[in-house]
Each structure stands twice: as C-alpha cells, then as structure tokens.
C-alpha positions as CSV (number, residue, x, y, z in Angstrom):
1,M,8.5,-21.6,-48.0
2,R,7.5,-20.6,-51.3
3,A,3.6,-19.4,-51.5
4,G,2.9,-22.3,-54.0
5,Q,4.2,-24.8,-51.4
6,A,2.2,-23.1,-48.8
7,R,-1.1,-23.6,-50.9
8,Q,0.1,-27.1,-51.6
9,W,0.4,-28.0,-47.8
10,S,-2.8,-26.2,-47.3
11,N,-4.7,-28.3,-49.7
12,A,-3.0,-31.4,-48.5
13,V,-3.9,-31.4,-45.0
14,G,-7.3,-29.8,-45.8
15,V,-7.1,-26.5,-43.9
16,A,-6.9,-22.7,-44.4
17,P,-3.4,-21.4,-45.2
18,D,-3.1,-19.8,-41.7
19,E,-3.9,-23.2,-40.0
20,V,-1.2,-25.3,-41.9
21,H,1.4,-24.8,-39.0
22,R,-1.0,-26.0,-36.4
23,R,-2.3,-28.9,-38.4
24,L,1.4,-30.1,-39.3
25,Q,2.5,-29.8,-35.7
26,S,-0.6,-32.1,-34.9
27,L,0.3,-34.6,-37.6
28,W,3.8,-34.6,-36.5
29,R,2.8,-35.4,-32.9
30,E,0.6,-38.3,-34.2
31,Q,3.5,-39.5,-36.1
32,E,5.7,-39.5,-33.2
33,D,3.0,-41.5,-31.3
34,L,2.9,-44.2,-34.0
35,Y,6.6,-44.2,-34.2
36,G,6.7,-45.0,-30.4
37,R,4.1,-47.7,-30.6
38,Q,6.0,-49.3,-33.6
39,S,9.3,-49.2,-31.5
40,R,7.6,-50.9,-28.6
41,L,6.3,-53.5,-30.8
42,R,9.5,-54.2,-32.5
43,D,11.2,-54.3,-29.1
44,Q,8.7,-56.9,-27.9
45,L,9.2,-59.1,-31.0
46,H,13.0,-58.5,-31.5
47,S,14.1,-61.9,-30.2
48,C,11.2,-63.7,-32.0
49,P,12.4,-66.7,-34.1
50,D,11.4,-65.2,-37.6
51,R,14.2,-63.0,-38.7
52,D,12.5,-61.8,-41.6
53,L,9.5,-60.2,-39.5
54,D,12.4,-58.6,-37.1
55,E,13.9,-57.3,-40.1
56,H,10.7,-55.7,-41.6
57,L,9.7,-54.4,-38.5
58,L,13.2,-52.5,-38.1
59,Q,12.7,-51.2,-41.7
60,V,9.2,-49.8,-40.6
61,E,10.7,-48.2,-37.5
62,R,13.4,-46.5,-39.6
63,H,11.0,-45.4,-42.4
64,M,8.6,-43.9,-39.7
65,G,11.6,-42.2,-38.1
66,E,12.5,-40.6,-41.3
67,A,8.9,-39.5,-42.0
68,A,8.7,-37.9,-38.5
69,T,11.8,-35.9,-39.6
70,L,10.2,-34.7,-42.8
71,I,7.1,-33.7,-41.0
72,G,9.1,-31.9,-38.7
73,N,11.0,-30.0,-41.4
74,A,7.5,-29.1,-43.1
75,V,6.6,-27.6,-39.5
76,A,9.7,-25.7,-39.2
77,S,9.4,-24.4,-43.0
78,V,5.9,-23.3,-42.6
79,A,6.8,-21.6,-39.1
80,G,9.7,-19.7,-41.1
81,A,7.4,-18.6,-43.4
82,G,5.2,-16.8,-41.0
83,F,2.1,-19.1,-41.3
C-alpha cells in the first residue's frame, strides 16, 4: 500500500494510521455479520410469491459479499504495508 493510500484509509475510517488495520478488521467483521443476516433473510423469503423481492435480495447479498471481499483486500493490503 502506498503512503497516500494509508493516509486516505486513515482519514476515511477516522483513526490514526497505526490503527487502520485494526479498524478495517473490525469493519470487515461487521460486514460479515451483516452479510450473514442478509443471507438468512433471503433464505426465509426465497420462496415468497414476489419474484422481484427475491431477485433484489439476491442482488443485495451478492453486492455485500463483494464488499466484504474488498474490505478483506484492504485489510490484507494494510497488513502488508506494516500498519
């Protein structure tokens, strides 16, 4: 991770540069919790008669999974930079 990116992450998550890794890990765990809750909601409503609702919930679940991956990549990037 470049120094500029480290500062940007620090500013984005509102912590000192040496706390970025810990904060991103915390945010990743929160995202994973939300993803799990969203997945359970979709599972419960999967057989509902409203196909549009089911499709939208599936899209939300996919996007949340992608977001979790991106946050995980940021965590790995910050860890690799020695923060």
